[in-house]
C-alpha positions, 0 to 999 in steps of 0.5 A: 533473506539473504535469497530475496535481497540477492533477487532486489540487487539483479532486478534493479540492475537489469532495471537499469537503476544504481542498487544501495547495497547497505539498505536494510531489507527485511531478511527475517520473519523472526520479529515480524507479526504478518497480517491474516489475509481477512485484515489485509482485506478489511484494510483493502477496503476501507483504503479505498472508501478514503480514495474515493472521498479523497475523489469527491463521494461525499464525507457522510455518506463514506463515514457512514458505510465504513462506521456500519460494515466495521471498517472504521477500524480499518483506516489509519488516525491521519485518515479517519481525521481527514474524512472526518473534517468538512474542510480538509484540504485539497492537498491533503485529500490529493495527497490521501488519493494515492492510496490507490496505490497501496490497494494496488499492492494487495490487490496483488498480495490477495492474488486479485491482481497483477503489479506493475511498479513501473505502472500506475492501478489497475484501469479495474482496481475499484471492480476488483472490491464489494461495491461502495455501499455493500457489505463486504462481510462475505470477501474479507472472510474469504481472503486469501494471501500470496506466500509470505515469501513472495510477499517479503521479496516485492517489500525489498523491491519495493524498499528498493525502489523507494530509496531511488526515487527519494535520492534521485528526486532529492539530487533533480534526477529524477527517474520517471518510469519511478514515481516517488508516491506510487511506491512509497505508498506501496512500500507503507503496503508492502510493510504493514502486510508484512508485519514490521509495524502492527498498526498502519500510523505503526509503518515507518517508511525513513529511506 
């Protein structure tokens, strides 16, 4: 999408960030298989349980709810291993706690919340989803997504911001506005949502 690329470059310059004019943006829907609204809603709900585990929720309760609400299959292989391991390290939990930023993007995609890439996830994020321990089937069945053009636009924007954050960190000049884990987890959610890969594990966010 040439229009999308032009907009991303314009936004980047407006934010006073140096754009990379050679990034492989998502240019066409031809080779993509965008996720359905229900699949995004289920993935966001399942990821919320993983985030809850990372912030202290008991693993046995998290696993039980994921299984009885048919959400286990919406976790990545790494996430399944994490919550199945009683001895999961604090480092691993800290890393996966950034899933809240992927959930923030999916909440935006579901037209539940707004999106600001220079701000952390909303304080009301958890309250936008079914309460833990309650059946999310109605929420998932009733989900609706923003137009695919908007999703692609944000996927391209996050590709640019992710590249910028990686380069800035490598050069020892991080920009406090562009937090690397935040934009990388949001980019993962964006690329998965527009169908860059079928499974969450299939999505590469190399820069």
